[in-house]
C-alpha positions in Angstrom: -3.2 -25.7 -14.0 -4.5 -23.0 -11.5 -2.2 -20.8 -9.5 -2.6 -19.8 -6.0 -2.9 -16.0 -5.3 0.2 -14.4 -3.8 -1.8 -12.5 -1.2 -4.2 -14.2 1.2 -6.0 -13.0 4.3 -3.3 -14.7 6.5 -0.5 -12.9 4.6 1.5 -10.3 6.6 3.7 -7.8 4.7 6.2 -5.5 6.4 7.2 -2.5 4.3 10.0 -0.1 4.9 9.0 3.5 4.1 12.1 4.0 2.0 13.9 7.1 0.8 12.1 10.2 -0.5 12.1 8.8 -4.1 10.3 5.6 -3.2 8.2 6.6 -0.2 5.0 7.3 -2.1 5.3 4.1 -4.1 5.7 2.1 -0.8 2.7 3.9 0.7 0.6 2.9 -2.3 1.9 -0.7 -2.0 0.7 -0.7 1.6 -2.8 0.5 0.5 -3.0 -2.1 -2.3 -2.1 -4.9 0.1 -4.7 -3.8 2.6 -7.3 -3.6 -0.2 -6.8 -7.4 -0.6 -7.6 -7.8 3.1 -4.1 -8.7 4.0 -2.3 -7.4 7.0 0.5 -4.9 6.3 2.5 -2.4 8.3 5.1 0.1 7.5 8.4 0.8 9.3 9.1 4.5 9.6 9.9 7.3 12.0 6.2 8.0 12.8 4.8 4.5 13.2 2.1 4.3 15.9 3.5 0.9 16.7 6.7 1.4 18.8 8.3 -1.8 17.5 8.0 -0.5 13.9 9.4 2.9 14.6 12.7 3.6 13.0 15.1 6.5 13.8 15.3 9.3 11.3 18.1 8.7 8.8 19.5 10.2 5.6 17.9 8.9 2.4 21.3 7.4 1.5 21.1 4.9 4.4 17.6 3.5 3.6 18.8 0.9 1.0 21.2 -0.5 3.6 18.4 -0.7 6.2 16.0 -2.4 3.8 18.5 -5.2 3.0 18.8 -6.5 6.5 17.0 -9.6 7.5 14.0 -9.2 9.7 
């Protein structure tokens, strides 16, 4: 039995930048996804895409933000 890959070129992944402890990990996840020729963007305070810009917030609030449905 063969399994289909999780990432395909038509896959789009939206990543929250996260708190200070996980921000670097999430940035590497973004790079890894893009290496597989999939589309991915990150939600953060400095996004060049206005719809993906998020207001600055304390690190303690990021987990609550990430739980919400998009």
